MINUNU-527163 format. One record per residue (C-alpha): residue number from 1; residue in three letters; x, y, z. Coordinates in nm, 2 decimals. Each point is the difference from the previous one (the first is absolute). Layout:
# residues N
NODE   k   r      X      Y      Z
NODE NUM Ala      X      Y      Z
...
***
This chain:
# residues 394
NODE   k   r      X      Y      Z
NODE   1 Met   0.00   0.00   0.00
NODE   2 Ser   0.13   0.35  -0.08
NODE   3 Arg   0.10   0.24   0.26
NODE   4 Thr  -0.28   0.23  -0.11
NODE   5 Arg  -0.26  -0.27   0.07
NODE   6 Asp   0.17  -0.09   0.33
NODE   7 Leu  -0.01   0.36   0.11
NODE   8 Gly  -0.37   0.03  -0.10
NODE   9 Lys  -0.09  -0.29   0.22
NODE  10 Ile   0.20   0.13   0.29
NODE  11 Ile  -0.16   0.34  -0.01
NODE  12 Ser  -0.35  -0.14  -0.05
NODE  13 Gly   0.05  -0.22   0.30
NODE  14 Asn  -0.15  -0.29  -0.20
NODE  15 Phe   0.23  -0.28  -0.12
NODE  16 Asp  -0.30  -0.20  -0.15
NODE  17 Val  -0.11   0.26  -0.25
NODE  18 Pro   0.11  -0.08  -0.36
NODE  19 Ala   0.27   0.23  -0.11
NODE  20 Ala  -0.19   0.10  -0.31
NODE  21 Ser  -0.27   0.16   0.21
NODE  22 Leu   0.25   0.23   0.18
NODE  23 Asp   0.08   0.34  -0.11
NODE  24 Ser   0.35   0.03  -0.15
NODE  25 Val   0.24   0.10   0.27
NODE  26 Thr   0.32   0.19  -0.10
NODE  27 Arg   0.26   0.20   0.18
NODE  28 Ser  -0.17   0.32  -0.12
NODE  29 Asn  -0.35  -0.08   0.14
NODE  30 Ile   0.14  -0.15   0.31
NODE  31 Ser   0.14   0.34   0.08
NODE  32 Asp  -0.35   0.15  -0.05
NODE  33 Leu  -0.12  -0.20   0.30
NODE  34 Gly   0.22   0.23   0.21
NODE  35 Thr  -0.25   0.28  -0.05
NODE  36 Gly  -0.20  -0.17   0.28
NODE  37 Ala   0.14  -0.20   0.29
NODE  38 Leu  -0.03  -0.38  -0.02
NODE  39 Ser   0.00  -0.01   0.38
NODE  40 Asn  -0.09   0.25   0.27
NODE  41 Arg  -0.26   0.15  -0.23
NODE  42 Asn  -0.26   0.03   0.27
NODE  43 Met   0.03   0.31   0.21
NODE  44 Phe  -0.27  -0.10   0.25
NODE  45 His   0.10  -0.19   0.32
NODE  46 Asn  -0.20  -0.29   0.13
NODE  47 Ser  -0.22   0.02  -0.30
NODE  48 Glu  -0.13  -0.36   0.05
NODE  49 Met  -0.10   0.09   0.36
NODE  50 Lys   0.22  -0.28   0.13
NODE  51 Val   0.15   0.19   0.30
NODE  52 Ala  -0.22   0.11   0.29
NODE  53 Gln   0.23   0.06   0.30
NODE  54 Arg  -0.26   0.21   0.18
NODE  55 Val  -0.26  -0.28   0.03
NODE  56 Ser  -0.03  -0.08   0.36
NODE  57 Tyr  -0.02  -0.35   0.14
NODE  58 Pro  -0.26  -0.13   0.02
NODE  59 Ser  -0.08   0.14  -0.34
NODE  60 Thr  -0.23   0.31   0.02
NODE  61 Gln  -0.16   0.23  -0.25
NODE  62 Pro   0.02   0.35   0.15
NODE  63 Ala  -0.30   0.24  -0.02
NODE  64 Val   0.15   0.30  -0.18
NODE  65 Ser  -0.14   0.35   0.00
NODE  66 Tyr   0.33   0.19  -0.02
NODE  67 Pro   0.29   0.00  -0.25
NODE  68 Gly   0.30  -0.22   0.05
NODE  69 Tyr   0.18  -0.33  -0.08
NODE  70 Tyr  -0.20  -0.31   0.09
NODE  71 Thr   0.06  -0.37  -0.05
NODE  72 Val   0.16  -0.02  -0.35
NODE  73 Asp   0.34   0.17  -0.01
NODE  74 Arg   0.07   0.31  -0.21
NODE  75 Trp  -0.36   0.06  -0.08
NODE  76 Tyr  -0.14   0.32   0.16
NODE  77 Asn  -0.37   0.03   0.07
NODE  78 His  -0.11   0.36  -0.04
NODE  79 Ile  -0.32   0.11   0.18
NODE  80 Ser  -0.09   0.36   0.05
NODE  81 Gly  -0.31   0.21   0.08
NODE  82 Val  -0.10   0.28   0.23
NODE  83 Asn  -0.34  -0.08   0.13
NODE  84 Ser  -0.04  -0.38  -0.04
NODE  85 Arg   0.20  -0.29  -0.12
NODE  86 Gly  -0.09  -0.35  -0.12
NODE  87 Val   0.17  -0.30   0.17
NODE  88 Cys   0.15  -0.30  -0.17
NODE  89 Thr   0.19  -0.31   0.08
NODE  90 Ile   0.33  -0.07  -0.18
NODE  91 Ser   0.14  -0.35  -0.04
NODE  92 Gln   0.24  -0.21  -0.19
NODE  93 Ala  -0.25  -0.23  -0.18
NODE  94 Gln   0.08  -0.35  -0.12
NODE  95 Asp  -0.18   0.08  -0.33
NODE  96 Ala   0.16   0.09  -0.33
NODE  97 Pro   0.00  -0.07  -0.37
NODE  98 Thr   0.17  -0.31  -0.14
NODE  99 Gly   0.38   0.02   0.06
NODE 100 Phe  -0.03   0.20   0.32
NODE 101 Arg  -0.10  -0.08   0.35
NODE 102 Asn  -0.07   0.33   0.20
NODE 103 Ser  -0.17   0.33  -0.04
NODE 104 Leu  -0.06   0.31   0.20
NODE 105 Lys  -0.37   0.01   0.09
NODE 106 Ile  -0.21   0.29   0.13
NODE 107 Ala  -0.35  -0.06   0.13
NODE 108 Val  -0.23   0.28   0.10
NODE 109 Thr  -0.14  -0.04   0.35
NODE 110 Thr  -0.15   0.35   0.05
NODE 111 Ala  -0.12   0.17  -0.31
NODE 112 Asp   0.05   0.37  -0.09
NODE 113 Thr  -0.31   0.07  -0.21
NODE 114 Ser   0.04   0.38   0.00
NODE 115 Leu   0.36   0.08  -0.07
NODE 116 Asp   0.15   0.30   0.17
NODE 117 Ala   0.14   0.25  -0.26
NODE 118 Trp   0.35  -0.09   0.10
NODE 119 Ala  -0.06  -0.37   0.06
NODE 120 Glu   0.25  -0.22  -0.18
NODE 121 Tyr   0.05  -0.38   0.00
NODE 122 Gly   0.27  -0.20  -0.17
NODE 123 Ile   0.30  -0.23  -0.01
NODE 124 Asn   0.34   0.12  -0.10
NODE 125 Gln   0.37  -0.08  -0.01
NODE 126 Arg   0.27   0.27   0.05
NODE 127 Phe   0.34   0.01  -0.16
NODE 128 Glu   0.34   0.13   0.08
NODE 129 Gly   0.13   0.24  -0.26
NODE 130 Gln   0.33  -0.19  -0.04
NODE 131 Asp  -0.20  -0.31  -0.12
NODE 132 Leu  -0.18   0.19  -0.28
NODE 133 Gln   0.29   0.16  -0.18
NODE 134 Arg  -0.06  -0.25  -0.29
NODE 135 Leu  -0.31   0.20  -0.09
NODE 136 Cys   0.21   0.30  -0.11
NODE 137 Lys  -0.28   0.22   0.13
NODE 138 Gly   0.04   0.37  -0.07
NODE 139 Thr   0.23  -0.05  -0.29
NODE 140 Ser  -0.04  -0.03  -0.38
NODE 141 Ser   0.07  -0.37   0.03
NODE 142 Thr  -0.29  -0.07   0.24
NODE 143 Lys  -0.15  -0.35  -0.02
NODE 144 Glu  -0.35  -0.13  -0.03
NODE 145 Val  -0.11  -0.22   0.29
NODE 146 Thr  -0.24  -0.29  -0.01
NODE 147 Ile  -0.18  -0.12   0.32
NODE 148 Ser  -0.17  -0.34  -0.02
NODE 149 Phe  -0.19  -0.18   0.28
NODE 150 Trp  -0.28  -0.25   0.08
NODE 151 Val  -0.30   0.14   0.18
NODE 152 Lys  -0.33  -0.15   0.13
NODE 153 Ser  -0.29   0.20   0.16
NODE 154 Ser  -0.36  -0.06   0.09
NODE 155 Leu  -0.07   0.35  -0.14
NODE 156 Thr   0.02   0.05  -0.38
NODE 157 Gly   0.06   0.33  -0.16
NODE 158 Thr   0.27   0.26  -0.06
NODE 159 Tyr   0.31   0.02   0.22
NODE 160 Ile   0.30   0.24  -0.02
NODE 161 Leu   0.37  -0.07   0.01
NODE 162 Glu   0.24   0.29   0.07
NODE 163 Met   0.37   0.08  -0.02
NODE 164 Leu   0.09   0.30   0.22
NODE 165 Asp   0.34   0.17   0.00
NODE 166 Asp   0.07   0.09   0.37
NODE 167 Asp   0.32   0.20  -0.09
NODE 168 Asn  -0.14   0.26  -0.24
NODE 169 Gly  -0.31   0.16   0.14
NODE 170 Ser  -0.20  -0.33  -0.02
NODE 171 Arg  -0.01  -0.02  -0.38
NODE 172 His  -0.23  -0.28  -0.10
NODE 173 Ile  -0.16  -0.22  -0.27
NODE 174 Asn  -0.31  -0.21   0.04
NODE 175 Lys  -0.16  -0.28  -0.21
NODE 176 Ser  -0.32  -0.18   0.04
NODE 177 Tyr  -0.07  -0.37  -0.03
NODE 178 Thr  -0.32  -0.20   0.03
NODE 179 Ile  -0.09  -0.30   0.21
NODE 180 Asn  -0.25  -0.18  -0.23
NODE 181 Ser  -0.11  -0.30   0.20
NODE 182 Ser  -0.06  -0.02   0.38
NODE 183 Asn   0.21  -0.24   0.21
NODE 184 Thr   0.21  -0.10  -0.31
NODE 185 Trp   0.37   0.03  -0.04
NODE 186 Glu   0.08   0.24  -0.29
NODE 187 His   0.34   0.09  -0.13
NODE 188 Lys   0.06   0.37  -0.08
NODE 189 Ser   0.29   0.18  -0.18
NODE 190 Ile   0.03   0.38  -0.01
NODE 191 Thr   0.28   0.20  -0.17
NODE 192 Phe   0.09   0.35   0.12
NODE 193 Ala   0.19   0.25  -0.20
NODE 194 Gly   0.34   0.12   0.11
NODE 195 Asp   0.03   0.35   0.16
NODE 196 Thr   0.26   0.24  -0.14
NODE 197 Ala  -0.05   0.23   0.30
NODE 198 Gly   0.11  -0.06   0.36
NODE 199 Val   0.32  -0.20   0.06
NODE 200 Leu  -0.03  -0.24   0.29
NODE 201 Asp   0.24   0.03   0.29
NODE 202 Asn   0.27  -0.26   0.01
NODE 203 Asp  -0.03  -0.08   0.37
NODE 204 Asn  -0.18  -0.23   0.25
NODE 205 Asn  -0.30   0.22   0.05
NODE 206 Lys  -0.35  -0.03  -0.15
NODE 207 Ser   0.00   0.11  -0.36
NODE 208 Met  -0.31  -0.17  -0.14
NODE 209 Thr  -0.32  -0.16   0.10
NODE 210 Val  -0.21  -0.24  -0.21
NODE 211 Ser  -0.36  -0.02   0.12
NODE 212 Trp  -0.30  -0.22  -0.06
NODE 213 His  -0.28   0.23   0.09
NODE 214 Leu  -0.32  -0.15   0.15
NODE 215 Ala  -0.21   0.31   0.08
NODE 216 Gly   0.03   0.38   0.00
NODE 217 Gly  -0.22   0.28   0.11
NODE 218 Ser  -0.11   0.30  -0.21
NODE 219 Asn   0.33   0.18   0.04
NODE 220 Phe   0.17  -0.28  -0.20
NODE 221 Gln  -0.25  -0.02  -0.28
NODE 222 Gly  -0.17   0.21  -0.26
NODE 223 Gly   0.30   0.15  -0.18
NODE 224 Gly   0.05  -0.27  -0.26
NODE 225 Leu   0.27  -0.26   0.04
NODE 226 Gln   0.36   0.11  -0.02
NODE 227 Thr   0.12  -0.25  -0.27
NODE 228 Ser   0.32   0.18  -0.08
NODE 229 Trp   0.27   0.12   0.24
NODE 230 Gly  -0.08   0.34   0.15
NODE 231 Ser  -0.01   0.21   0.32
NODE 232 Leu  -0.21  -0.14   0.28
NODE 233 Ala  -0.37   0.06  -0.05
NODE 234 Gln  -0.20  -0.16   0.27
NODE 235 Thr  -0.33  -0.01  -0.20
NODE 236 Lys   0.18  -0.20  -0.27
NODE 237 Arg   0.13  -0.28   0.22
NODE 238 Gln  -0.31  -0.23   0.03
NODE 239 Asp  -0.25   0.12  -0.26
NODE 240 Gly  -0.24  -0.29  -0.07
NODE 241 Gln   0.12  -0.21   0.29
NODE 242 Val  -0.26  -0.22   0.16
NODE 243 Asn  -0.06   0.01   0.37
NODE 244 Phe   0.13  -0.33   0.11
NODE 245 Phe  -0.08   0.09   0.37
NODE 246 Ala  -0.37   0.05  -0.08
NODE 247 Asn  -0.11  -0.34   0.12
NODE 248 Thr   0.10  -0.22   0.29
NODE 249 Gly   0.13  -0.33  -0.13
NODE 250 Asn   0.17   0.14  -0.31
NODE 251 Thr   0.34  -0.17  -0.07
NODE 252 Phe   0.30   0.10  -0.20
NODE 253 Gln   0.30  -0.22  -0.07
NODE 254 Leu   0.33   0.07  -0.16
NODE 255 Thr   0.31  -0.21  -0.10
NODE 256 Ala   0.27  -0.05  -0.25
NODE 257 Cys   0.07   0.37  -0.05
NODE 258 Gln   0.28   0.09  -0.23
NODE 259 Met   0.14   0.34  -0.10
NODE 260 Glu   0.26   0.00  -0.28
NODE 261 Val   0.16   0.23  -0.25
NODE 262 Gly  -0.16  -0.02  -0.35
NODE 263 Asp  -0.34   0.00  -0.17
NODE 264 Thr  -0.07  -0.38   0.04
NODE 265 Ala  -0.07  -0.22   0.30
NODE 266 Thr   0.25  -0.28  -0.01
NODE 267 Pro  -0.06  -0.34   0.18
NODE 268 Phe  -0.01   0.04   0.37
NODE 269 Glu   0.34  -0.01   0.17
NODE 270 His  -0.02  -0.24   0.30
NODE 271 Arg   0.24   0.05   0.29
NODE 272 Ser   0.07  -0.25   0.27
NODE 273 Tyr  -0.14   0.05   0.35
NODE 274 Gly   0.35   0.07   0.13
NODE 275 Glu   0.06   0.27  -0.25
NODE 276 Glu  -0.33   0.17   0.08
NODE 277 Leu   0.06  -0.03   0.37
NODE 278 Ala   0.34   0.17  -0.02
NODE 279 Leu  -0.15   0.28  -0.21
NODE 280 Cys  -0.28   0.05   0.26
NODE 281 Gln   0.23  -0.01   0.30
NODE 282 Arg   0.18   0.31  -0.13
NODE 283 Tyr  -0.32   0.18   0.10
NODE 284 Cys  -0.14  -0.21   0.29
NODE 285 Tyr   0.14  -0.27   0.22
NODE 286 Val  -0.22  -0.19   0.24
NODE 287 Ile   0.09  -0.25   0.28
NODE 288 Gln  -0.30  -0.17   0.16
NODE 289 Gln  -0.11  -0.30   0.19
NODE 290 Gln  -0.21  -0.22  -0.22
NODE 291 Asn  -0.22  -0.19   0.25
NODE 292 Asn  -0.01  -0.11   0.36
NODE 293 Ser   0.24  -0.30  -0.05
NODE 294 Val   0.34   0.02   0.15
NODE 295 Asn   0.14  -0.13  -0.33
NODE 296 Ala  -0.12   0.32  -0.17
NODE 297 Asn   0.16   0.25   0.24
NODE 298 Ala   0.19   0.27  -0.20
NODE 299 Ser   0.34   0.08   0.12
NODE 300 Ala   0.04   0.38  -0.04
NODE 301 Cys   0.36   0.09   0.11
NODE 302 Asn   0.29  -0.06   0.23
NODE 303 Gly   0.12   0.27   0.24
NODE 304 Thr   0.14   0.11   0.33
NODE 305 Tyr  -0.15   0.11   0.34
NODE 306 Tyr   0.14   0.35   0.02
NODE 307 Ser  -0.12   0.01   0.36
NODE 308 Ala  -0.20  -0.23   0.22
NODE 309 Ser  -0.32   0.15  -0.13
NODE 310 Ser   0.07   0.08  -0.37
NODE 311 Phe   0.08  -0.21  -0.31
NODE 312 Tyr   0.15   0.11  -0.33
NODE 313 Gly  -0.03  -0.23  -0.30
NODE 314 Val   0.15   0.04  -0.34
NODE 315 Leu  -0.19  -0.11  -0.31
NODE 316 Val   0.16  -0.02  -0.35
NODE 317 Phe  -0.24   0.04  -0.29
NODE 318 Pro   0.00  -0.27  -0.27
NODE 319 Thr   0.05   0.27  -0.26
NODE 320 Thr   0.09   0.37   0.00
NODE 321 Met  -0.32   0.19   0.05
NODE 322 Arg  -0.10   0.31  -0.21
NODE 323 Val   0.05   0.24   0.30
NODE 324 Thr   0.04  -0.04   0.37
NODE 325 Pro  -0.32  -0.17   0.10
NODE 326 Thr  -0.25   0.08   0.28
NODE 327 Met  -0.09  -0.29   0.24
NODE 328 Ala  -0.35  -0.10   0.11
NODE 329 Val  -0.06  -0.24   0.29
NODE 330 Pro  -0.36  -0.10   0.09
NODE 331 Thr  -0.07  -0.05   0.37
NODE 332 Val  -0.07  -0.37   0.06
NODE 333 Thr  -0.03  -0.14   0.35
NODE 334 Asn   0.31  -0.21   0.07
NODE 335 Gly   0.06   0.00  -0.37
NODE 336 Tyr   0.38   0.06   0.02
NODE 337 Arg   0.25  -0.21   0.20
NODE 338 Leu   0.36   0.10   0.09
NODE 339 Tyr   0.24  -0.28   0.10
NODE 340 Ser   0.32   0.04   0.20
NODE 341 Ala   0.20  -0.22   0.23
NODE 342 Thr  -0.22   0.10   0.29
NODE 343 Gly  -0.32  -0.10  -0.16
NODE 344 Ala  -0.27   0.16  -0.22
NODE 345 Asp  -0.21   0.31   0.00
NODE 346 Leu  -0.35   0.01  -0.16
NODE 347 Ile  -0.09   0.34  -0.12
NODE 348 Asp  -0.29   0.15  -0.20
NODE 349 Gly   0.20   0.22  -0.25
NODE 350 Ser  -0.08   0.34   0.16
NODE 351 Gly   0.30   0.23   0.04
NODE 352 Phe   0.20  -0.16  -0.28
NODE 353 Gly   0.22   0.27  -0.15
NODE 354 Leu   0.27   0.10  -0.25
NODE 355 Gln   0.36   0.04   0.12
NODE 356 Ser   0.16   0.03  -0.34
NODE 357 Ala  -0.09  -0.10  -0.36
NODE 358 Asn   0.11   0.03  -0.36
NODE 359 Lys  -0.11  -0.17  -0.32
NODE 360 Asp   0.19  -0.32   0.08
NODE 361 Asn  -0.07  -0.06   0.37
NODE 362 Phe  -0.20   0.10   0.30
NODE 363 Cys   0.08   0.01   0.38
NODE 364 Ile  -0.31  -0.06   0.21
NODE 365 Tyr  -0.04   0.13   0.36
NODE 366 Val  -0.21  -0.21   0.23
NODE 367 Pro  -0.08   0.14   0.35
NODE 368 Ser  -0.14  -0.16   0.31
NODE 369 Val   0.19  -0.33   0.00
NODE 370 Ser   0.18  -0.17   0.28
NODE 371 Ser   0.35  -0.16  -0.04
NODE 372 Thr   0.36   0.08   0.06
NODE 373 Ala   0.19   0.29  -0.17
NODE 374 Gly   0.24  -0.14  -0.26
NODE 375 Phe  -0.18  -0.32  -0.06
NODE 376 Gly  -0.08  -0.11  -0.35
NODE 377 Gly  -0.36  -0.09  -0.11
NODE 378 Trp  -0.24  -0.03  -0.28
NODE 379 Met  -0.36   0.09  -0.08
NODE 380 Glu  -0.27  -0.22  -0.13
NODE 381 Leu  -0.36   0.07  -0.11
NODE 382 Ile  -0.22  -0.27   0.15
NODE 383 Val  -0.36   0.09  -0.03
NODE 384 Ala  -0.22   0.05  -0.31
NODE 385 Gly  -0.01   0.37  -0.08
NODE 386 Ala   0.34   0.08   0.13
NODE 387 Lys   0.21   0.16  -0.28
NODE 388 Leu   0.26   0.25  -0.09
NODE 389 Thr  -0.06   0.20  -0.31
NODE 390 Phe   0.27   0.21  -0.16
NODE 391 Asp  -0.14   0.25  -0.25
NODE 392 Ala   0.19   0.18  -0.28
NODE 393 Glu  -0.29   0.04  -0.24
NODE 394 Leu  -0.04   0.28  -0.25
***
């Protein structure tokens, strides 16, 4: 077999296809493939919704009425409104189209039938500027971007997808898509033009937000959709968007999201769980006890009793985080145990503090213990609900 045919089979990934059915592959058109990456095409993190570090054990679905990160890593749930707000649960569902296993699921538990003028609901992912330089935004070489995804909702109708430039006065571009059949997985592909205005900062701060809108009040509609890049116009952000929060029981699911350079959605780029977890841990790292079995206790850190009543423990993060994180420790009765040569202390997590921290490690201060100054020790999380959350999200 000729080298041309061998290369064709290698690139196609199919060694059983007859060579005659393959496009001719030469050195010249192999180089053309370099205009788009063969790997690392997808700019979204955790796009298959595999990683959900924030899920508490036993598994729960939080009732959400305020914006924040819940359950599925890297996906921010945006909820705003002045007078009233709908409530939803957010979960990592074991329901997805063929070839996938998980999806992010939103279920309305308290409806918002009369949207406040500034009410806004949606799901988004936020990007560091240094990860978007391939877009060449703000230059004459700006690139088109295609976003593809699988979606399923109980509510059919028009929905809005938005790209918003956070660096340059919130320039934005919005496109609509239609959910045609209720409770049916549908694949969507939307191409956005490049923007010759507004260079994105080359740093680790938020430069762009991509949002799947779910509902918007009157201040976000009525101006016609902003289908080309332009200065922020609030009334052009959700024109035509259905009110997903209009009825209790409405559901919306999302998975297999891919954002790539070019005007065509290529086959989905799967990443291993380990790769996705490492990407997510740059923004959030969680240590938690998984159940009430001693075999599931989570060792948090080693440390030293600085005094008879205070412990300092050093924790090294598995990957360098985006910025120095903040720490959250829920209060759980006897949820945390400190061991030393003199015995063990059971504590509830209150009073935990920060002694020092950077993007690579964290020194935890634990008061109200009883041991001997200078002794070594270690900390475990031993009750369901006990956890340490280190947050460096955008």
